[in-house]
RODO-2510 file (C-alpha; in nm, 4 decimals, decimal comma):
residues 368
     n   res          X          Y          Z
     1     x     0,0000     0,0000     0,0000
     2     x     0,1272     0,3445    -0,0941
     3     x     0,2866     0,5391     0,1920
     4     x     0,2209     0,2598     0,4415
     5     x     0,5601     0,3117     0,6085
     6     x     0,4885     0,6812     0,6569
     7     x     0,1571     0,5863     0,8168
     8     x     0,3430     0,3444     1,0462
     9     x     0,5996     0,6073     1,1465
    10     x     0,3215     0,8597     1,2075
    11     x     0,1639     0,6108     1,4510
    12     x     0,4617     0,6480     1,6838
    13     x     0,3817     0,8862     1,9738
    14     x     0,5255     1,2383     1,9386
    15     x     0,6045     1,2035     1,5683
    16     x     0,4006     1,4666     1,3876
    17     x     0,4304     1,6729     1,0707
    18     x     0,7442     1,8625     1,1705
    19     x     0,9392     1,5464     1,2545
    20     x     0,8058     1,3605     0,9508
    21     x     0,9184     1,6461     0,7289
    22     x     1,2679     1,6371     0,8826
    23     x     1,2878     1,2612     0,8365
    24     x     1,1787     1,2933     0,4758
    25     x     1,4438     1,5581     0,4144
    26     x     1,7136     1,3183     0,5344
    27     x     1,5934     0,9731     0,4212
    28     x     1,3450     1,0542     0,1394
    29     x     1,1846     0,7152     0,1901
    30     x     0,9578     0,5826     0,4636
    31     x     1,0759     0,2240     0,4323
    32     x     1,4381     0,3298     0,4856
    33     x     1,3397     0,4961     0,8110
    34     x     1,1414     0,1932     0,9234
    35     x     1,4367    -0,0398     0,8617
    36     x     1,7188     0,1983     0,9625
    37     x     1,9554     0,1018     1,2421
    38     x     1,9778     0,3050     1,5623
    39     x     2,3088     0,4460     1,4417
    40     x     2,1583     0,5641     1,1142
    41     x     1,8681     0,7268     1,2943
    42     x     2,1071     0,8977     1,5380
    43     x     2,3173     1,0295     1,2509
    44     x     2,0106     1,1947     1,0949
    45     x     1,9669     1,4204     1,4021
    46     x     1,5939     1,4202     1,3283
    47     x     1,4843     1,2524     1,6512
    48     x     1,5433     1,3168     2,0178
    49     x     1,6729     1,0227     2,2197
    50     x     1,3322     0,9451     2,3718
    51     x     1,1468     0,9565     2,0389
    52     x     1,4200     0,7528     1,8724
    53     x     1,3820     0,4793     2,1357
    54     x     1,0049     0,4888     2,0987
    55     x     1,0353     0,4433     1,7226
    56     x     1,2636     0,1424     1,7591
    57     x     1,0377    -0,0106     2,0237
    58     x     0,7259     0,0621     1,8193
    59     x     0,8707    -0,1031     1,5084
    60     x     0,8911    -0,4300     1,7002
    61     x     0,5257    -0,4155     1,8024
    62     x     0,3475    -0,3075     1,4873
    63     x     0,2889    -0,5221     1,1809
    64     x     0,2991    -0,3416     0,8490
    65     x     0,0687    -0,6067     0,7012
    66     x    -0,1835    -0,5613     0,9826
    67     x    -0,1782    -0,1822     0,9463
    68     x    -0,2345    -0,2242     0,5724
    69     x    -0,5345    -0,4470     0,6407
    70     x    -0,6783    -0,1962     0,8880
    71     x    -0,6523     0,0916     0,6418
    72     x    -0,8107    -0,1158     0,3672
    73     x    -1,0907    -0,2226     0,6018
    74     x    -1,1846     0,1406     0,6603
    75     x    -1,1231     0,2287     0,2920
    76     x    -0,8564     0,4776     0,3933
    77     x    -0,5965     0,6084     0,1489
    78     x    -0,2747     0,7801     0,2555
    79     x    -0,0905     1,0616     0,0821
    80     x     0,2046     1,2745     0,1812
    81     x     0,2984     1,6311     0,0997
    82     x     0,4982     1,5479    -0,2137
    83     x     0,2266     1,3370    -0,3763
    84     x     0,0402     1,4668    -0,6798
    85     x    -0,3001     1,4130    -0,5187
    86     x    -0,2117     1,6245    -0,2139
    87     x    -0,4310     1,9390    -0,2323
    88     x    -0,2273     2,2242    -0,3787
    89     x    -0,3957     2,4974    -0,1773
    90     x    -0,3272     2,3139     0,1484
    91     x     0,0472     2,3213     0,0769
    92     x     0,0432     2,6997     0,0934
    93     x    -0,0358     2,7327     0,4650
    94     x     0,2331     2,7832     0,7279
    95     x     0,2221     2,4324     0,8738
    96     x     0,0529     2,1917     0,6309
    97     x     0,0058     1,8341     0,7515
    98     x     0,2829     1,6176     0,6109
    99     x     0,0493     1,3194     0,5899
   100     x    -0,3210     1,2942     0,5127
   101     x    -0,5517     1,0002     0,5701
   102     x    -0,8664     1,0181     0,3605
   103     x    -1,1766     0,8350     0,2490
   104     x    -1,3252     0,9362    -0,0833
   105     x    -1,1663     1,1779    -0,3288
   106     x    -0,9427     1,4712    -0,2393
   107     x    -1,0264     1,8031    -0,4086
   108     x    -0,8347     1,8827    -0,7258
   109     x    -0,9279     2,1965    -0,9164
   110     x    -1,2574     2,2685    -0,7410
   111     x    -1,2964     2,5832    -0,5352
   112     x    -1,3636     2,4979    -0,1712
   113     x    -1,5474     2,7171     0,0776
   114     x    -1,5275     2,6428     0,4492
   115     x    -1,8443     2,6855     0,6539
   116     x    -1,8054     2,6962     1,0315
   117     x    -2,0069     2,8036     1,3322
   118     x    -2,1572     2,7184     1,6671
   119     x    -2,2123     2,3622     1,7886
   120     x    -2,5322     2,4834     1,9535
   121     x    -2,6783     2,7128     1,6883
   122     x    -3,0161     2,8787     1,6797
   123     x    -3,2837     2,7645     1,4362
   124     x    -3,1877     3,0645     1,2230
   125     x    -2,8233     2,9532     1,2154
   126     x    -2,9128     2,5968     1,1189
   127     x    -3,1315     2,7142     0,8317
   128     x    -2,8713     2,9581     0,7034
   129     x    -2,5882     2,7008     0,7145
   130     x    -2,7876     2,4359     0,5308
   131     x    -2,9315     2,6742     0,2726
   132     x    -2,6016     2,8504     0,2016
   133     x    -2,4190     2,5195     0,1595
   134     x    -2,6874     2,3904    -0,0767
   135     x    -2,6850     2,7092    -0,2847
   136     x    -2,3046     2,7151    -0,3100
   137     x    -2,2989     2,3471    -0,4049
   138     x    -2,5253     2,4317    -0,6987
   139     x    -2,2404     2,6456    -0,8296
   140     x    -2,0019     2,3484    -0,7932
   141     x    -1,8271     2,4854    -0,4862
   142     x    -1,7069     2,2104    -0,2519
   143     x    -1,8119     2,2790     0,1068
   144     x    -1,5530     2,2103     0,3782
   145     x    -1,6382     2,1772     0,7461
   146     x    -1,5497     1,9802     1,0582
   147     x    -1,8422     1,7342     1,0923
   148     x    -1,9144     1,8636     1,4443
   149     x    -2,2649     1,9070     1,5830
   150     x    -2,4562     2,2170     1,4849
   151     x    -2,3463     2,4389     1,1968
   152     x    -2,0899     2,1879     1,0602
   153     x    -2,3488     1,9124     1,0342
   154     x    -2,6008     2,1407     0,8655
   155     x    -2,3377     2,2637     0,6173
   156     x    -2,2482     1,9081     0,5146
   157     x    -2,6159     1,8120     0,4918
   158     x    -2,6985     2,1079     0,2687
   159     x    -2,4010     2,0511     0,0397
   160     x    -2,4871     1,6845    -0,0133
   161     x    -2,8251     1,7835    -0,1571
   162     x    -2,6616     1,9376    -0,4642
   163     x    -2,2910     1,8542    -0,4682
   164     x    -1,9779     1,7601    -0,2774
   165     x    -1,8488     1,8280     0,0701
   166     x    -1,5353     1,7555     0,2734
   167     x    -1,5261     1,6729     0,6441
   168     x    -1,2013     1,7321     0,8327
   169     x    -1,1840     1,5342     1,1566
   170     x    -0,9910     1,5883     1,4787
   171     x    -0,9477     1,2140     1,5330
   172     x    -0,8493     0,8997     1,3448
   173     x    -1,0750     0,7976     1,0575
   174     x    -1,1580     0,4715     1,2325
   175     x    -1,3394     0,6692     1,5021
   176     x    -1,6850     0,8113     1,4368
   177     x    -1,7188     1,1504     1,6051
   178     x    -1,9777     1,2584     1,6832
   179     x    -2,1383     0,9138     1,6820
   180     x    -2,4725     1,0405     1,5518
   181     x    -2,2985     1,1504     1,2302
   182     x    -2,2014     0,7979     1,1242
   183     x    -2,4351     0,7888     0,8234
   184     x    -2,3499     1,1483     0,7340
   185     x    -1,9768     1,0713     0,7254
   186     x    -2,0408     0,7663     0,5080
   187     x    -2,2378     0,9837     0,2653
   188     x    -1,9605     1,2460     0,2639
   189     x    -1,7002     0,9813     0,1756
   190     x    -1,9178     0,8881    -0,1236
   191     x    -1,9629     1,2495    -0,2385
   192     x    -1,6389     1,4208    -0,1442
   193     x    -1,3921     1,3212     0,1238
   194     x    -1,3420     1,2601     0,4938
   195     x    -0,9915     1,3733     0,5932
   196     x    -0,7632     1,3613     0,8964
   197     x    -0,3964     1,4128     0,9697
   198     x    -0,4223     1,1792     1,2683
   199     x    -0,3359     0,8074     1,2589
   200     x    -0,5797     0,5298     1,3429
   201     x    -0,6957     0,5043     1,7050
   202     x    -0,6452     0,8773     1,7707
   203     x    -0,9226     0,9964     2,0015
   204     x    -1,0967     1,3336     1,9498
   205     x    -0,9033     1,5261     2,2134
   206     x    -0,9769     1,9001     2,2590
   207     x    -0,6250     1,9955     2,1509
   208     x    -0,6767     1,8312     1,8114
   209     x    -0,9486     2,0678     1,6953
   210     x    -0,7550     2,3944     1,6562
   211     x    -0,5079     2,1982     1,4421
   212     x    -0,8022     2,0513     1,2497
   213     x    -0,9285     2,4035     1,1860
   214     x    -0,6092     2,5028     1,0059
   215     x    -0,6750     2,2221     0,7543
   216     x    -1,0288     2,3483     0,6944
   217     x    -0,8749     2,6881     0,6248
   218     x    -0,5944     2,5428     0,4154
   219     x    -0,8322     2,3612     0,1831
   220     x    -1,0599     2,6629     0,1379
   221     x    -1,0381     2,9797    -0,0688
   222     x    -1,2638     3,1443     0,1861
   223     x    -1,4322     3,0787     0,5207
   224     x    -1,7969     3,1580     0,5913
   225     x    -1,8791     3,2016     0,9604
   226     x    -2,2508     3,1483     1,0213
   227     x    -2,2908     3,1816     1,3981
   228     x    -2,0109     3,2315     1,6493
   229     x    -1,9756     3,3703     1,9982
   230     x    -1,6991     3,6185     2,0852
   231     x    -1,4705     3,3365     2,1982
   232     x    -1,5161     3,0267     1,9845
   233     x    -1,3398     2,7758     1,7653
   234     x    -1,5060     2,9328     1,4638
   235     x    -1,3263     3,2610     1,5279
   236     x    -0,9994     3,0684     1,5613
   237     x    -1,0670     2,9295     1,2152
   238     x    -1,1381     3,2814     1,0870
   239     x    -0,8099     3,4016     1,2399
   240     x    -0,6261     3,1175     1,0641
   241     x    -0,7917     3,2248     0,7396
   242     x    -0,6877     3,5878     0,7828
   243     x    -0,3294     3,4922     0,8696
   244     x    -0,3095     3,2783     0,5544
   245     x    -0,4574     3,5465     0,3295
   246     x    -0,7849     3,3622     0,2772
   247     x    -1,1177     3,5401     0,2459
   248     x    -1,3487     3,5671     0,5453
   249     x    -1,7252     3,5983     0,5106
   250     x    -1,9783     3,6370     0,7892
   251     x    -2,3552     3,6040     0,8236
   252     x    -2,5206     3,8877     1,0191
   253     x    -2,7549     3,7847     1,2979
   254     x    -2,9756     3,9183     1,5711
   255     x    -2,7928     4,2063     1,7414
   256     x    -2,9117     4,0768     2,0795
   257     x    -2,7896     3,7203     2,0224
   258     x    -2,4574     3,6197     2,1799
   259     x    -2,4191     3,3584     1,9082
   260     x    -2,3896     3,6354     1,6488
   261     x    -2,1415     3,8517     1,8396
   262     x    -1,8449     3,6842     1,6724
   263     x    -1,9882     3,7356     1,3232
   264     x    -2,0641     4,1004     1,3914
   265     x    -1,7127     4,1492     1,5228
   266     x    -1,5692     3,9974     1,2054
   267     x    -1,7843     4,2244     0,9889
   268     x    -1,6595     4,5293     1,1813
   269     x    -1,3034     4,4120     1,1155
   270     x    -1,3621     4,3872     0,7402
   271     x    -1,5139     4,0443     0,6771
   272     x    -1,7581     4,0515     0,3870
   273     x    -2,1189     4,0570     0,5012
   274     x    -2,3082     3,7755     0,3287
   275     x    -2,6850     3,7507     0,2878
   276     x    -2,6994     3,5230    -0,0172
   277     x    -2,4816     3,2715    -0,1984
   278     x    -2,4182     3,5156    -0,4849
   279     x    -2,2225     3,7376    -0,2444
   280     x    -1,9605     3,4604    -0,2340
   281     x    -1,9979     3,3450    -0,5945
   282     x    -1,9144     3,6891    -0,7275
   283     x    -1,5882     3,6970    -0,5321
   284     x    -1,4466     3,4127    -0,7387
   285     x    -1,5889     3,4775    -1,0867
   286     x    -1,7300     3,1298    -1,0592
   287     x    -1,8661     2,9379    -1,3564
   288     x    -2,2402     3,0006    -1,3709
   289     x    -2,3188     2,9906    -1,7410
   290     x    -2,5976     2,7850    -1,8903
   291     x    -2,3547     2,5129    -2,0007
   292     x    -2,2288     2,4466    -1,6479
   293     x    -2,5631     2,4553    -1,4630
   294     x    -2,8665     2,2468    -1,5432
   295     x    -3,1815     2,4131    -1,6738
   296     x    -3,3643     2,3086    -1,3553
   297     x    -3,1030     2,4789    -1,1375
   298     x    -3,1029     2,7913    -1,3568
   299     x    -3,4759     2,8311    -1,3089
   300     x    -3,4520     2,7577    -0,9357
   301     x    -3,1787     3,0171    -0,8919
   302     x    -3,3511     3,2693    -1,1152
   303     x    -3,0866     3,2672    -1,3884
   304     x    -3,3056     3,1633    -1,6832
   305     x    -3,3219     3,4376    -1,9432
   306     x    -3,5598     3,5355    -2,2158
   307     x    -3,4176     3,5880    -2,5640
   308     x    -3,4092     3,9666    -2,5133
   309     x    -3,2452     3,9308    -2,1715
   310     x    -2,9806     3,7039    -2,3206
   311     x    -2,9013     3,9626    -2,5905
   312     x    -2,8644     4,2393    -2,3338
   313     x    -2,6621     4,0213    -2,0977
   314     x    -2,4207     3,9210    -2,3774
   315     x    -2,3683     4,2852    -2,4716
   316     x    -2,2627     4,3876    -2,1204
   317     x    -1,9238     4,3772    -1,9520
   318     x    -1,8347     4,2682    -1,5993
   319     x    -1,6234     4,5779    -1,5384
   320     x    -1,7185     4,8611    -1,7761
   321     x    -2,0748     4,9917    -1,7337
   322     x    -2,2815     5,0619    -2,0436
   323     x    -2,5623     5,3152    -2,0582
   324     x    -2,9123     5,2355    -2,1849
   325     x    -2,8621     5,4479    -2,4987
   326     x    -2,5545     5,2464    -2,5929
   327     x    -2,7409     4,9174    -2,5442
   328     x    -3,0348     5,0422    -2,7548
   329     x    -2,8024     5,1594    -3,0333
   330     x    -2,6051     4,8350    -3,0386
   331     x    -2,8988     4,5929    -3,0181
   332     x    -3,1734     4,7992    -3,1878
   333     x    -3,4066     4,7140    -2,8986
   334     x    -3,7431     4,8871    -2,8604
   335     x    -3,6845     5,1892    -2,6355
   336     x    -4,0115     5,1455    -2,4477
   337     x    -3,9231     4,7905    -2,3411
   338     x    -3,5609     4,8143    -2,2341
   339     x    -3,6144     4,9779    -1,8942
   340     x    -3,8621     4,7068    -1,7995
   341     x    -3,6307     4,4296    -1,9242
   342     x    -3,3369     4,5685    -1,7280
   343     x    -3,5529     4,5955    -1,4166
   344     x    -3,6455     4,2282    -1,4492
   345     x    -3,2773     4,1371    -1,4957
   346     x    -3,1877     4,3333    -1,1819
   347     x    -3,4491     4,1426    -0,9840
   348     x    -3,3064     3,8136    -1,1119
   349     x    -2,9577     3,9218    -1,0101
   350     x    -2,8325     3,9170    -1,3706
   351     x    -2,7234     4,2813    -1,3906
   352     x    -2,6196     4,5594    -1,1587
   353     x    -2,6939     4,9282    -1,2000
   354     x    -2,3682     5,0991    -1,1093
   355     x    -2,5143     5,4475    -1,1524
   356     x    -2,8433     5,5740    -1,2990
   357     x    -2,8982     5,4017    -1,6368
   358     x    -2,5519     5,2357    -1,6417
   359     x    -2,5273     4,8552    -1,6150
   360     x    -2,2781     4,5716    -1,5841
   361     x    -2,3185     4,1949    -1,5593
   362     x    -2,3760     4,0650    -1,2073
   363     x    -2,3133     3,6943    -1,2672
   364     x    -1,9689     3,5987    -1,3842
   365     x    -1,9262     3,3250    -1,6354
   366     x    -1,5652     3,2178    -1,6018
   367     x    -1,2486     3,2363    -1,4003
   368     x    -1,0147     3,5280    -1,4482
***
């Protein structure tokens, strides 16, 4: 099995990403480390004396064949930082995990959006998380979250209705946490991925979750915070995002609700206020043309256009506003109709009026 020796080494206590990266820099091969003599390991200067002894002792206890069987039983694949399938965006963060365990399919070229929030959300928060995730999934965004109770669960559930989602766990993939999300995690593995940097048998300890949050951030172009108190794990995730240059979005809430205090604080600090999925879509010039979205979804989202609307839309730019007179001259459209048509397009979210009688496209068709 690919990378099985790295998985075995990672199972040794106190050997994490930093040590694995040092060992790779010296040996370049997991099997060489697993079979190296004490002298060779000492010469590498990668391990302290205690960790070195633990590695040697651990090698005598663990069976590579048994570990391989365990990973296959749980349908777990293993990749390391140098592998082609390792997510490119994740490599860019300050401390990317050297090793990833995953079920399903890692993201490739898709744009991922992290959705995080309270584990004890209000009914409002639950509805927003599920609806936002579903709407974004319609645009082929992959939704990333932590599979925790509350907002995370609702985000995954919403995304699965229309697309893919990724769950990042703070424990080994052989451990279901929370237990009530067993079926949800199975569904996620079938329509996205379940990911962890932790080896098998790792329990969901509190200290694992801040580290888990950096992976959610690392996989995502932006983080949407739905509900968060002033001091919460969701704000830690937002801070990770800001420190890594990722976008931060926040849902406004009831000004009297403590669960919205964190979101309001983020908005005051410059996070983009979000009230609809398009607020995020427009940030990334995401593909929303008729060829990429089904007719059913176009109608549901309000993007279907009449023949006249299509002509007007095609004549407009994303960046340079055109006045009504210019549109009339170019398209030879009946003057009495155009104001009404443009009003309808504004209501559908197809165009924006940048100043009186000047318009640009509001829905972007391709990546820059």
